[in-house]
Structure formats: structure tokens, C-alpha cells
PAKE-30859 format. One record per residue (C-alpha): residue in three letters; residue number from 1; x, z, y. Coordinates in nm, 4 decimals, always signed. Each point is the difference from the previous one (the first is absolute). Layout:
N
ala; NUM; X; Z; Y
...
This chain:
495
met; 1; +0.2215; -0.1350; -0.2448
cys; 2; -0.0847; -0.3688; +0.0356
trp; 3; -0.1702; -0.2324; +0.2352
ile; 4; -0.2120; -0.3138; -0.0315
val; 5; -0.0236; -0.2859; +0.2508
trp; 6; -0.2164; -0.3092; -0.0497
val; 7; -0.0621; -0.3078; +0.2143
tyr; 8; -0.2469; -0.2706; -0.1113
ser; 9; -0.0459; -0.3278; +0.1910
leu; 10; -0.3603; -0.1060; +0.0332
asp; 11; +0.1014; -0.3476; +0.1307
trp; 12; +0.2962; -0.2331; -0.0324
asn; 13; +0.1658; +0.1118; +0.3236
asn; 14; +0.2316; +0.2446; -0.1723
asp; 15; +0.3464; -0.0941; +0.1286
asn; 16; +0.0694; +0.3516; +0.1249
leu; 17; -0.1282; +0.1844; -0.3064
trp; 18; +0.3542; +0.1076; -0.0977
glu; 19; +0.0765; +0.1384; +0.3435
ile; 20; -0.3324; +0.1868; +0.0203
ser; 21; +0.0425; +0.1575; -0.3458
ile; 22; +0.3615; +0.1055; +0.0715
asn; 23; -0.1071; +0.1693; +0.3201
leu; 24; -0.2717; +0.1850; -0.1883
leu; 25; +0.2500; +0.1176; -0.2592
lys; 26; +0.2569; +0.1169; +0.2496
trp; 27; -0.2551; +0.2195; +0.1693
asn; 28; -0.1166; +0.1304; -0.3357
lys; 29; +0.3584; +0.1051; -0.0641
asn; 30; -0.0539; +0.3565; +0.1161
arg; 31; +0.2274; +0.1611; -0.2592
trp; 32; +0.3105; -0.1093; -0.1774
gln; 33; -0.0767; -0.3053; -0.2171
asp; 34; +0.2717; -0.2488; -0.0677
trp; 35; -0.1635; -0.2128; -0.2698
tyr; 36; -0.2699; -0.2536; +0.0809
trp; 37; -0.2160; -0.2120; -0.2280
leu; 38; -0.2480; -0.2770; +0.0844
ser; 39; -0.2281; -0.2444; -0.1614
ala; 40; -0.0748; -0.3257; +0.1843
leu; 41; -0.2941; -0.2263; -0.0846
thr; 42; +0.0523; -0.3650; +0.0876
asp; 43; -0.2356; -0.2924; +0.0524
cys; 44; +0.1412; -0.1326; -0.3280
trp; 45; -0.1908; +0.2750; -0.1910
ile; 46; +0.3296; +0.1739; -0.0767
ile; 47; +0.0759; +0.3712; +0.0344
glu; 48; +0.3702; +0.0723; +0.0471
thr; 49; +0.1316; +0.3540; -0.0030
phe; 50; +0.3318; +0.1134; +0.1525
lys; 51; +0.1957; +0.3255; +0.0096
phe; 52; +0.2877; +0.0808; +0.2305
asn; 53; +0.1544; +0.2768; +0.2076
asp; 54; +0.0857; -0.1836; +0.3187
leu; 55; -0.3153; -0.0606; +0.2085
asn; 56; +0.1522; -0.2542; +0.2458
asn; 57; +0.2285; -0.2084; -0.2226
gly; 58; -0.2416; +0.0262; -0.2940
thr; 59; -0.2931; -0.1497; +0.1827
lys; 60; +0.2126; -0.2884; +0.1344
trp; 61; +0.1015; -0.0801; -0.3550
ile; 62; -0.3570; +0.0190; -0.1260
ile; 63; -0.1368; -0.2341; +0.2672
asp; 64; +0.2462; -0.2663; -0.1207
val; 65; -0.0910; +0.0580; -0.3682
val; 66; -0.3812; +0.0082; +0.0223
asn; 67; -0.1636; -0.3366; -0.0597
gly; 68; -0.3078; -0.0931; +0.1969
lys; 69; -0.1821; +0.1756; +0.2835
val; 70; -0.0558; +0.3699; -0.0444
ile; 71; -0.3677; +0.1049; -0.0168
ala; 72; +0.0462; +0.3753; -0.0487
ile; 73; +0.2769; +0.2577; -0.0259
ile; 74; -0.0028; +0.3449; -0.1588
trp; 75; +0.2899; +0.2274; +0.0937
his; 76; +0.0807; +0.3257; -0.1705
ala; 77; +0.2700; +0.2475; +0.1011
arg; 78; +0.0982; +0.3113; -0.1954
tyr; 79; +0.2686; +0.2681; +0.0208
ser; 80; +0.3000; -0.1244; -0.1887
thr; 81; +0.0803; +0.3528; -0.1139
ser; 82; -0.3318; +0.0102; -0.1901
trp; 83; +0.1780; -0.2047; -0.2700
trp; 84; +0.2998; +0.1301; -0.1872
trp; 85; -0.0121; -0.1828; -0.3376
glu; 86; +0.1994; -0.3131; -0.0721
ser; 87; -0.2782; -0.2520; -0.0614
trp; 88; -0.2244; +0.1036; +0.2910
asn; 89; +0.0235; -0.3349; +0.1775
glu; 90; -0.2267; -0.1760; -0.2528
tyr; 91; -0.2910; +0.2306; +0.0824
leu; 92; -0.0092; -0.0226; +0.3770
gln; 93; -0.3114; -0.1088; +0.1965
pro; 94; -0.1556; -0.2305; +0.0815
phe; 95; -0.0239; -0.1001; -0.3656
asp; 96; -0.1186; -0.3545; -0.0925
ile; 97; -0.1930; -0.0753; -0.3188
thr; 98; -0.0466; -0.3360; -0.1621
tyr; 99; -0.2184; -0.0700; -0.3046
leu; 100; -0.0606; -0.3690; -0.0783
lys; 101; -0.1456; -0.1432; +0.3209
asn; 102; -0.0952; +0.3332; +0.1442
gly; 103; +0.2416; +0.1947; +0.2218
met; 104; -0.0013; +0.2680; +0.2612
ala; 105; +0.2196; +0.2563; +0.1742
phe; 106; -0.0764; +0.3656; +0.0721
ala; 107; +0.1297; +0.2940; +0.1937
phe; 108; -0.1060; +0.3611; +0.0549
asn; 109; +0.1258; +0.3211; +0.1637
trp; 110; +0.0463; +0.3488; -0.1300
asn; 111; -0.0187; +0.0865; -0.3693
ile; 112; -0.2283; -0.0438; -0.2959
val; 113; +0.0277; +0.3453; -0.1545
asn; 114; -0.1868; -0.0671; -0.3199
ala; 115; +0.2218; -0.3004; -0.0836
pro; 116; +0.1172; +0.1575; -0.3358
asp; 117; -0.3658; +0.0286; -0.1188
leu; 118; -0.0786; -0.3533; +0.1127
ala; 119; +0.3132; -0.1267; -0.1734
lys; 120; -0.1196; +0.1530; -0.3309
glu; 121; -0.3336; -0.1699; +0.0431
leu; 122; +0.1651; -0.3360; +0.0578
glu; 123; +0.2395; +0.0481; -0.2891
leu; 124; -0.3022; +0.0509; -0.2326
ser; 125; -0.2215; -0.2781; +0.1409
asp; 126; +0.2541; -0.2681; +0.0893
trp; 127; +0.2831; +0.0733; -0.2448
ile; 128; +0.2476; +0.0639; +0.2876
gln; 129; +0.3149; +0.2045; -0.0323
phe; 130; +0.1101; +0.1515; +0.3292
lys; 131; +0.3668; +0.0594; +0.0629
glu; 132; +0.1418; +0.3243; +0.1361
pro; 133; -0.0056; +0.1175; +0.2694
leu; 134; -0.3716; -0.0683; +0.0314
leu; 135; -0.0823; -0.1333; +0.3445
asp; 136; -0.3427; -0.0121; +0.1544
thr; 137; +0.0803; -0.3517; +0.1343
asn; 138; +0.0396; -0.1278; -0.3530
val; 139; -0.3127; +0.1693; -0.1160
leu; 140; -0.2055; -0.1516; +0.2784
lys; 141; +0.1512; -0.3386; -0.0769
his; 142; -0.1298; +0.0134; -0.3481
met; 143; -0.3380; +0.1292; +0.1087
ile; 144; -0.0365; -0.3093; +0.2209
leu; 145; +0.1442; -0.2253; -0.2753
ser; 146; -0.2525; +0.1320; -0.2511
lys; 147; -0.2795; -0.1270; +0.2359
val; 148; +0.1709; -0.3302; +0.0703
lys; 149; +0.0419; -0.0619; -0.3759
ser; 150; -0.3745; +0.0529; -0.0450
trp; 151; -0.0585; -0.2685; +0.2687
glu; 152; -0.1195; +0.2503; +0.2614
thr; 153; +0.0956; -0.1578; +0.3310
asn; 154; -0.2479; +0.1877; +0.2228
leu; 155; +0.2289; +0.2145; +0.2180
lys; 156; -0.2789; +0.2389; +0.0868
lys; 157; -0.0634; +0.0818; -0.3745
ile; 158; +0.3767; +0.0356; -0.0595
leu; 159; +0.0302; +0.2473; +0.2874
glu; 160; -0.3084; +0.1915; -0.1178
tyr; 161; +0.1456; +0.0152; -0.3554
ile; 162; +0.3308; +0.1403; +0.1371
asn; 163; -0.1573; +0.2478; +0.2392
asn; 164; -0.2215; +0.1388; -0.2780
lys; 165; +0.2929; +0.0558; -0.2233
ile; 166; +0.2781; +0.1349; +0.2213
asp; 167; +0.0218; +0.3756; +0.0849
trp; 168; +0.1812; -0.0719; +0.3244
ala; 169; +0.1747; -0.2763; +0.1959
cys; 170; -0.1210; -0.1084; +0.3415
asn; 171; -0.0318; -0.3504; +0.1301
leu; 172; +0.0033; -0.2984; -0.2328
val; 173; +0.0534; -0.3658; +0.1002
leu; 174; -0.0590; -0.3007; -0.2241
leu; 175; +0.1024; -0.3574; +0.0820
ser; 176; -0.1139; -0.2874; -0.2216
lys; 177; +0.1547; -0.3507; -0.0394
asp; 178; -0.3440; -0.1509; +0.0872
trp; 179; +0.0559; +0.1485; +0.3513
ser; 180; -0.2532; +0.2789; -0.0591
met; 181; +0.1084; +0.3506; +0.1139
ala; 182; -0.1455; +0.3489; -0.0091
phe; 183; +0.1016; +0.3521; +0.0936
ser; 184; -0.1567; +0.3341; -0.0745
lys; 185; +0.0061; +0.3489; +0.1356
asp; 186; +0.0273; +0.2949; -0.2397
arg; 187; -0.2989; +0.2365; -0.0532
trp; 188; +0.1829; +0.3014; +0.1479
trp; 189; +0.1150; -0.1280; +0.3396
phe; 190; +0.3499; +0.1347; -0.0512
arg; 191; +0.1649; -0.2624; +0.2168
pro; 192; -0.1480; -0.2295; +0.2660
leu; 193; -0.0140; -0.3814; -0.0263
ala; 194; -0.0465; -0.1908; +0.3226
trp; 195; -0.1166; -0.3623; +0.0182
trp; 196; -0.1284; -0.2567; +0.2541
ile; 197; -0.0462; -0.3710; +0.0611
lys; 198; +0.1545; -0.1655; +0.3029
asp; 199; +0.0995; -0.3622; +0.0773
trp; 200; -0.1158; -0.1169; -0.3428
lys; 201; +0.2223; +0.2485; -0.1794
leu; 202; -0.0909; +0.3070; -0.1961
tyr; 203; +0.2364; +0.2952; +0.0459
leu; 204; +0.0326; +0.2981; -0.2297
ser; 205; +0.2373; +0.2998; +0.0335
ser; 206; +0.0547; +0.3467; -0.1432
glu; 207; +0.0982; +0.1103; +0.3513
ser; 208; -0.2381; -0.0893; +0.2831
ala; 209; +0.2977; +0.0191; +0.2453
ala; 210; +0.1393; -0.3178; -0.1505
leu; 211; -0.3020; -0.2014; +0.1092
asp; 212; +0.0788; +0.0793; +0.3643
lys; 213; +0.3280; -0.1812; -0.0466
val; 214; -0.1845; -0.3255; -0.0635
trp; 215; -0.2450; +0.0596; +0.2877
val; 216; -0.2840; +0.1090; -0.2180
his; 217; -0.1279; +0.3104; +0.1875
asp; 218; -0.3579; +0.0059; -0.1373
tyr; 219; -0.0205; +0.0556; -0.3708
asp; 220; -0.2133; +0.1643; -0.2705
phe; 221; +0.0939; +0.2496; -0.2657
leu; 222; -0.1354; -0.1012; -0.3377
lys; 223; -0.2419; +0.2632; -0.1191
thr; 224; +0.0430; +0.2017; -0.3166
gly; 225; -0.1083; -0.1754; -0.3191
arg; 226; -0.0321; -0.3399; +0.1641
leu; 227; +0.1753; -0.3275; -0.0188
val; 228; +0.0409; -0.3253; +0.1955
glu; 229; -0.0125; -0.3339; -0.1817
ile; 230; +0.1087; -0.3462; +0.1267
asp; 231; -0.1350; -0.3085; -0.1721
gly; 232; +0.2890; -0.2483; -0.0469
lys; 233; -0.2141; -0.3080; +0.0539
ser; 234; -0.2387; +0.0938; +0.2755
lys; 235; +0.2275; +0.2588; +0.1613
lys; 236; -0.3060; +0.2238; +0.0389
ile; 237; +0.0801; +0.3679; +0.0354
lys; 238; -0.2323; +0.2721; -0.1293
glu; 239; +0.0336; +0.3759; -0.0061
lys; 240; -0.1655; +0.1503; -0.3058
lys; 241; -0.0625; +0.3383; -0.1543
met; 242; +0.1695; +0.0435; -0.3368
lys; 243; -0.1974; +0.1122; -0.3042
leu; 244; +0.1764; +0.3261; -0.0827
glu; 245; -0.0821; +0.2265; -0.2917
trp; 246; +0.1731; +0.2995; +0.1689
lys; 247; -0.1300; +0.1970; +0.2916
ile; 248; +0.1541; -0.0882; +0.3343
asn; 249; +0.1832; +0.2970; +0.1461
lys; 250; +0.1575; -0.0519; +0.3365
ser; 251; +0.3226; +0.1941; +0.0095
ser; 252; +0.2814; -0.1198; +0.2157
cys; 253; +0.3624; +0.1211; -0.0482
phe; 254; +0.0926; +0.2600; +0.2558
phe; 255; +0.3698; -0.1010; -0.0391
glu; 256; -0.1000; -0.3386; +0.1395
thr; 257; -0.0518; +0.1762; +0.3351
val; 258; +0.3068; +0.2265; -0.0253
tyr; 259; +0.2546; -0.2543; -0.1151
phe; 260; -0.0990; -0.3332; -0.1646
ala; 261; -0.1787; -0.1880; +0.2776
asp; 262; +0.1741; -0.1755; +0.2844
pro; 263; -0.0706; +0.1959; +0.3226
arg; 264; -0.2006; -0.2915; +0.1422
thr; 265; -0.2113; -0.0481; -0.3134
lys; 266; -0.3593; +0.1292; +0.0010
val; 267; -0.1009; +0.2523; -0.2583
lys; 268; -0.3729; +0.0777; -0.0105
asp; 269; -0.0472; -0.2139; +0.3076
gln; 270; +0.2577; +0.2080; +0.1977
pro; 271; +0.3645; -0.0806; +0.0698
ser; 272; +0.2143; +0.2073; -0.2353
asn; 273; +0.2218; +0.1166; +0.2846
leu; 274; -0.3050; +0.1620; +0.1612
leu; 275; -0.0800; +0.1852; -0.3197
arg; 276; +0.3668; +0.1100; -0.0185
tyr; 277; -0.0227; +0.1185; +0.3592
cys; 278; -0.2888; +0.2269; -0.1088
leu; 279; +0.2200; +0.1468; -0.2746
trp; 280; +0.2910; +0.0744; +0.2310
gln; 281; -0.2316; +0.1395; +0.2642
glu; 282; -0.1409; +0.2389; -0.2553
leu; 283; +0.3534; +0.1049; -0.1100
ala; 284; +0.1148; +0.0497; +0.3602
asn; 285; -0.3042; +0.2039; +0.0849
glu; 286; +0.0636; +0.2289; -0.2929
glu; 287; +0.3712; +0.0471; +0.0877
thr; 288; +0.0977; +0.3676; -0.0158
glu; 289; +0.3718; -0.0268; +0.0855
phe; 290; +0.0896; +0.0088; +0.3694
phe; 291; +0.2073; -0.3025; +0.1136
his; 292; +0.1248; -0.0669; +0.3542
asn; 293; +0.0739; -0.3414; +0.1454
asp; 294; +0.3386; +0.1113; +0.1273
asp; 295; +0.1513; +0.0635; -0.3434
thr; 296; -0.2221; -0.1852; -0.2526
ile; 297; +0.0042; -0.3634; -0.1097
val; 298; -0.2492; -0.1772; -0.2266
ile; 299; +0.1452; -0.2635; -0.2340
asp; 300; -0.1852; -0.2351; -0.2347
val; 301; +0.1023; -0.1149; -0.3507
pro; 302; -0.0389; -0.3765; +0.0297
lys; 303; -0.2163; -0.1979; -0.0076
ser; 304; -0.3413; +0.1368; -0.0763
ser; 305; +0.0495; +0.3200; +0.1996
phe; 306; +0.0946; -0.1522; +0.3374
asp; 307; -0.3477; -0.0009; +0.1592
cys; 308; -0.0760; +0.3396; -0.1418
ala; 309; +0.3134; +0.1509; +0.1437
glu; 310; -0.0837; -0.1460; +0.3355
trp; 311; -0.3440; +0.1509; +0.0061
tyr; 312; +0.1107; +0.3326; -0.1355
ala; 313; +0.2658; +0.0304; +0.2653
glu; 314; -0.2433; -0.0990; +0.2689
thr; 315; -0.2584; +0.2579; -0.1117
leu; 316; +0.2537; +0.2846; +0.0169
asp; 317; +0.1768; -0.1327; +0.3078
leu; 318; +0.3248; -0.0621; -0.1855
thr; 319; +0.2546; -0.2841; +0.0011
his; 320; -0.0163; -0.2563; -0.2696
leu; 321; +0.3402; -0.1586; -0.0778
ser; 322; -0.0127; -0.3235; -0.1929
trp; 323; +0.2906; -0.1696; -0.1808
ala; 324; +0.1641; +0.3211; -0.0988
ile; 325; -0.0820; -0.0970; -0.3642
thr; 326; -0.0073; -0.3568; -0.1144
lys; 327; -0.0348; -0.1459; -0.3451
asn; 328; +0.2827; -0.1920; -0.1632
pro; 329; -0.1434; -0.3477; -0.0463
ser; 330; +0.2090; -0.0536; -0.3144
ile; 331; -0.1687; +0.2948; -0.1839
asn; 332; -0.3530; -0.0560; -0.1182
arg; 333; -0.2603; +0.2671; -0.0725
thr; 334; +0.1435; +0.3060; -0.1799
phe; 335; -0.3489; +0.1379; -0.0558
ile; 336; -0.0606; -0.2197; -0.3020
ser; 337; +0.3573; -0.0535; -0.1115
ser; 338; +0.0939; +0.1194; -0.3432
ser; 339; +0.1287; +0.3581; -0.0120
glu; 340; +0.3467; -0.1130; -0.1064
asp; 341; +0.0892; -0.1824; +0.3214
arg; 342; -0.2365; +0.1733; +0.2451
ala; 343; +0.2552; +0.2670; +0.0975
glu; 344; +0.2707; -0.2503; +0.0768
lys; 345; -0.2394; -0.2182; +0.2033
ile; 346; -0.1246; +0.2929; +0.2022
lys; 347; +0.3527; +0.0787; +0.1216
lys; 348; +0.0182; -0.3462; +0.1545
lys; 349; -0.3608; -0.0391; +0.1065
tyr; 350; +0.0151; +0.1326; +0.3584
ile; 351; +0.2329; -0.0797; +0.2888
phe; 352; +0.0575; +0.2432; +0.2887
asn; 353; +0.0743; -0.1006; +0.3591
pro; 354; +0.3357; +0.1342; +0.1380
asn; 355; -0.1155; -0.0730; +0.3610
leu; 356; -0.2588; +0.2757; -0.0356
lys; 357; +0.2236; +0.2736; -0.1396
glu; 358; +0.0473; +0.1774; +0.3337
ile; 359; -0.3720; -0.0124; +0.0772
ile; 360; -0.1054; +0.1516; -0.3307
glu; 361; +0.2850; +0.2498; -0.0522
trp; 362; -0.1140; +0.3664; +0.0228
lys; 363; -0.3615; -0.1043; +0.0581
lys; 364; -0.2976; +0.0917; -0.2077
val; 365; -0.1188; -0.3039; -0.1904
ile; 366; -0.3453; -0.0734; -0.1439
ile; 367; +0.0160; -0.2734; -0.2656
ile; 368; -0.3259; -0.1786; -0.0593
asp; 369; -0.0637; -0.1743; -0.3290
asp; 370; -0.3333; -0.1350; -0.1413
ser; 371; +0.0224; +0.1805; -0.3341
val; 372; +0.2210; +0.1840; -0.2429
val; 373; -0.0424; -0.0875; -0.3686
arg; 374; +0.3080; +0.0792; -0.1979
trp; 375; +0.2859; +0.1861; +0.1663
ser; 376; +0.3195; -0.2073; -0.0145
thr; 377; -0.0517; -0.2233; +0.3052
met; 378; -0.1018; +0.2792; +0.2432
ser; 379; +0.2627; +0.2475; -0.1214
asn; 380; +0.2848; -0.2526; +0.0345
leu; 381; -0.1324; -0.1335; +0.3274
val; 382; -0.0147; +0.3433; +0.1766
asn; 383; +0.3365; +0.1060; -0.1441
asp; 384; +0.1767; -0.3204; +0.1173
phe; 385; -0.1816; +0.0127; +0.3377
ser; 386; +0.1129; +0.3540; +0.0640
asn; 387; +0.3551; -0.0763; -0.0977
phe; 388; +0.0120; -0.2974; +0.2276
tyr; 389; -0.1836; +0.1157; +0.3128
lys; 390; +0.0578; +0.3859; -0.0201
pro; 391; -0.3440; +0.1039; +0.1292
ser; 392; -0.0701; +0.3736; +0.0432
glu; 393; -0.3163; -0.0152; -0.2164
val; 394; -0.1931; -0.2607; -0.2014
his; 395; -0.3773; +0.0239; -0.0457
leu; 396; -0.2066; -0.2353; -0.2233
arg; 397; -0.3534; -0.1127; +0.0799
ile; 398; -0.2091; -0.2046; -0.2492
pro; 399; -0.3373; -0.1578; +0.0925
ser; 400; -0.1350; +0.0111; -0.3556
pro; 401; -0.0774; +0.2834; -0.2446
pro; 402; +0.2500; +0.0790; -0.2785
ile; 403; -0.0050; -0.2638; -0.2727
thr; 404; -0.0870; +0.2042; -0.3000
his; 405; -0.1249; -0.2350; -0.2756
pro; 406; +0.1006; -0.3337; -0.1575
cys; 407; -0.1283; -0.3258; +0.1502
phe; 408; -0.0606; -0.2557; -0.2647
tyr; 409; -0.1314; -0.2556; +0.2451
ala; 410; +0.2560; -0.1168; +0.2522
met; 411; +0.2467; +0.2690; +0.0982
asn; 412; +0.1999; -0.0007; -0.3261
ile; 413; -0.0113; +0.3736; -0.0721
pro; 414; -0.0410; +0.0181; -0.3745
thr; 415; +0.0454; +0.3746; -0.0686
thr; 416; -0.0334; +0.3362; +0.1675
asp; 417; +0.3580; +0.1078; -0.0878
glu; 418; +0.1566; -0.1987; +0.2856
leu; 419; -0.2206; +0.1373; +0.2786
ile; 420; +0.1823; +0.2601; +0.2162
ser; 421; -0.3168; +0.1734; +0.1141
arg; 422; -0.0895; +0.1051; -0.3573
gln; 423; +0.3350; +0.1604; -0.0332
tyr; 424; -0.0438; +0.2198; +0.3081
phe; 425; -0.3699; +0.0627; +0.0537
ala; 426; -0.2192; +0.2092; -0.2337
asp; 427; -0.3162; -0.1231; +0.1675
thr; 428; +0.1035; -0.3510; +0.0965
asn; 429; -0.2838; -0.0393; +0.2524
asn; 430; +0.0675; +0.3331; +0.1736
pro; 431; +0.3727; +0.0774; -0.0003
thr; 432; +0.0993; +0.3375; +0.1327
lys; 433; +0.2425; +0.0430; +0.2927
lys; 434; +0.2659; +0.1316; -0.2392
glu; 435; -0.0375; -0.3075; -0.2201
leu; 436; +0.0257; -0.2316; +0.2997
asp; 437; +0.3094; +0.1917; +0.1194
asn; 438; +0.1631; -0.0398; -0.3440
leu; 439; -0.0702; -0.3729; -0.0072
ala; 440; +0.1345; -0.0344; +0.3594
gln; 441; +0.3190; +0.1732; -0.1081
phe; 442; +0.0313; -0.2414; -0.2938
phe; 443; -0.0282; -0.2884; +0.2441
his; 444; +0.2759; +0.1523; +0.2237
ser; 445; -0.2570; +0.0597; +0.2803
lys; 446; -0.1358; +0.3001; +0.1805
ser; 447; -0.3698; -0.0756; -0.0519
ile; 448; -0.2322; -0.2580; -0.1570
lys; 449; -0.3674; -0.0577; +0.0716
tyr; 450; -0.2502; -0.2242; -0.1689
ile; 451; -0.3647; -0.0695; +0.0890
thr; 452; -0.2628; +0.1457; -0.2352
ile; 453; -0.2665; -0.2007; -0.1744
asp; 454; -0.2562; +0.1465; +0.2409
trp; 455; +0.2119; -0.1162; +0.2949
leu; 456; +0.0223; -0.3402; -0.1576
ile; 457; -0.3732; -0.0373; -0.0360
thr; 458; -0.0568; +0.1317; +0.3507
ala; 459; +0.2528; -0.2384; +0.1532
leu; 460; -0.1171; -0.3111; -0.1788
arg; 461; -0.3685; +0.0855; +0.0530
val; 462; -0.1034; -0.1352; -0.3406
asp; 463; -0.2207; +0.1070; -0.2860
ile; 464; +0.2336; +0.1595; -0.2592
lys; 465; -0.2175; -0.1623; -0.2723
lys; 466; +0.0996; -0.3446; +0.1303
met; 467; +0.3787; +0.0491; -0.0123
cys; 468; +0.2374; +0.0122; -0.2892
leu; 469; +0.2077; +0.3230; +0.0298
ala; 470; +0.1082; +0.0091; -0.3669
cys; 471; +0.3651; +0.0645; +0.0810
ile; 472; -0.0886; +0.3102; +0.2072
asn; 473; -0.3185; +0.1275; -0.1763
trp; 474; +0.0246; -0.1514; -0.3607
glu; 475; -0.3468; -0.1554; +0.0239
tyr; 476; +0.0595; -0.3531; -0.1332
gln; 477; -0.2419; -0.2696; +0.1007
thr; 478; -0.0012; -0.1912; -0.3277
pro; 479; -0.0992; +0.1400; -0.3399
gly; 480; +0.3062; -0.1226; -0.1887
trp; 481; +0.2506; +0.1766; +0.2149
gln; 482; -0.1961; +0.3213; +0.0359
lys; 483; +0.0048; +0.0103; -0.3767
lys; 484; +0.3793; -0.0761; -0.0061
tyr; 485; +0.0771; +0.2772; +0.2480
asp; 486; -0.2094; +0.2540; -0.1977
glu; 487; +0.1878; -0.0951; -0.3220
met; 488; +0.3324; +0.0255; +0.1819
met; 489; -0.0868; +0.3585; +0.1180
leu; 490; -0.1194; +0.0965; -0.3451
cys; 491; +0.3285; -0.1111; -0.1505
lys; 492; +0.1959; +0.1974; +0.2583
lys; 493; -0.1981; +0.3160; -0.0844
gln; 494; +0.0629; -0.0487; -0.3672
asp; 495; +0.3709; -0.0378; +0.0614
């Protein structure tokens, strides 16, 4: 998962542009990202791009290196564990492009899922040979370069060309050497994009919570299929509708609410923590086990489950104990680590608190986590937790339905084989009590409870047709990946 931050100075009073952009980025840093990339546009009509993994020292070094006053800055942060090949550093965003006198930088978040098809088109039309592994960043670079080479400098037309070609991706940002800038919102509304103008600066962020950090409390969300363009000479700002050949289908990612978004970020004009509260209230209201405050403790798996555990415990009049589980800061996300080193990382991922051993020992424990995708993390966590704290029972509560199908968009679930729910549930949307008991036993727990899709829709109070639930109901929102999933299932039947 990745984030975009953008600050553009509409006047020459831009001495604090670095400080503002860094504050925005830090508040966008909701998950584990330890690589940062930026493109800075100066008053010398130069775009300089830097990539580093130390946010504080790196920016101090860049400030000394950049020549001229900075007019605009694009930041991009991505999970470092998304990249496991040796030459990945040369493909990181923002990417700057130079062709003769024309030059620009770009950044985007999420994935372009039809990148292989687009690469074939470019290889035929532009005589390009793409290296393996094929990265969507490199494909998008050559799509933009093909327009620049044909002397197309209108950012609106470039963004329309890209949005009419790609099967996915979300928010796109373009920065030109002539000081022009533009950003566009995808046609599906998968992820929000917040922006506002204050004190002669234009702010843009993937997470609306980041804008609060720079005292921007009133902001707009760019609407689906639209773009905002800034003229480099006049500094005039216009919001425009893109000319799209495809039908606009609003369909936000439900996992944005469950996991991706910062708790303070607004999703569909509501704070994501409020939507999560609705999920946990629904789960607590449907609780069938009897728990008593005298012998039961609720514990969250950090960090995304803290608020949910608090609300769940409050609803059932139980005690929520924080800091029983903390994440080892030296271990990054195991979810998207390669299978070879995932098991070893999981063993070191969580740290337990010896000061809480006497409190937890011989108590019933309800462990709250936002989702269960594979099996390795949860199985090892519960086993190590039980060995350390010696509880009398462990129960698992999950505020999302079972993840049953691949996500080709942002969650990095390429196949069905690695999904634990498909191994235990005959009907993945309606598991039987026996199937749930068997899965709980596999996880070294006494019980496990998910919410159903119906509960999810009830809790979020949304039209199911306006939400992407592909990973739980296999209805993909873009034609390319529905076709890919159908082909995958056909191959499995033939095998």
C-alpha cells in the first residue's frame, strides 16, 4: 500500500514548504513504510528526484542539495516489503521523465492490473523492450513518455489518455517542469483523495487525516473521474471532468475501512474509526459466547485493532488491556513478505509484556484482529501468546468476513491456495459451527468468530453495489481482473 502527498506553492513565500510536506508525510505513514521518494520542482525549472529510507536525515541532506527555491513537492511512500528483487530501486516513485526540453514527474497509488497488456501495446507501437519483472511504474512511465515524445504537454489530455487505458490504479499526480501540475481521481472511487487551498498553497493527500496536521481542517474530496489542473504561468486552478470512454462505477474498497485507512481519515465523508466502531458493535451484538468481566480480558493486535478492541470491550462490559502485545519495530510487514522468510519473521514479530503476566494468567482472553488472510501469523501469535501468558482460554474475534478470493488490486493476494478460509469452509460465506471450531483449533484457540457479509453491509450502511467486495464475494470491479479470476478458476477445475 502506498501514499501520495503533494504541496504546491501558489506564491513565492514558500520557505516552509519542506516542513509542511514532511508533516503531511508523517501523518500519512499509517502503516510500515521505510522508503520515501520525492520529486521537487524548483524556480530554476528543474525537477530533482530523491530516494532514501531515513525521513529526518534524508530531508536535511536534500535541502542542502536542491538548487533554487522549491515550488512544489511530491512525496510517495510505499511498503518496503513490496519489493524483493535486486534492481527495484530504479523503479520507485515519483518517477521523473525528460525528453529534450520537456520533463515531468509522476506518482500514483495502488496497482495497474492490466500493465502486461499495456506493455505489449507499447512494445509494438514504440519499439520498447520491457525488462523482467514487469512493473506497473515502468509501464506508466513509458505511457507518459510516448505522449511527451509526440509533443503532447497538456496534462489533462495525458491524464485522460492514461485513465482510459488502465484497468485499475487510483490517484495520479503529474508535475511538469513549466510549473504546471495536475492530479486525477480514478473512475471507481477505490481510494479517497483530499485537497484544499490555504495560505497560497495547494495541499493534496491520500489520507485526509494528514491535512489536519498542517491545520487544514476544511477540504474537498476529488470526485470520481475528475481532475484538477494548475496553470504554471497564471497559477489558475480549475477542476475539470475527464473525458472517459468507460462507464464510471463508484465502488470503494471495503478493506479501506477495515484496515488501510488511518483511524482519523474520512472514508465516504465519515471518519474511518466511526465505520470501524459500527463493525465492532455489530460483532459484539451478535456475540453468542458468555463472557464475564471478572475473568475475561480483551486484547488487541496492534495497531489497527486498538480502537475496535476498546469498543468491543465497552459494549460487552469487559476489560480492554492494551500493551499486552506490541510489534517489534525491527520487523516489517510479514503479510507481504516472501514465503521463504515469512515464518522466521513471524517468530520475532510480536513482543509480550512480562509486567502483565500475572494479570492475564488463567484468564479468558479475547484477541481482536482486523482480518485473517493466510494462517501463519495468527497461528504463531496465539501459540506464542498462550505459552507466554498461560491464559485459561483464547478466543478470536475478527471484524471482517473471511477472505476467500484473491485481491489483484492492493492487498497482494495473488492466488486462492494461500487463503486459510478456503481450506476449512465448504461455503466460504456461511461456515458451519463445526468448520469454525476446526479452524479455531488450528489457531490454538477455543473459538473464532467473523462477521458475515450481511453484517458488514448492515454495519457500514452502504449500497453493496458501490463497494468492492471482490476478496470476499469474487465480484471484481474491473473487466480485466474478473476475466483473470474466471480463467484461474477454470485452470484449477481442469487440474
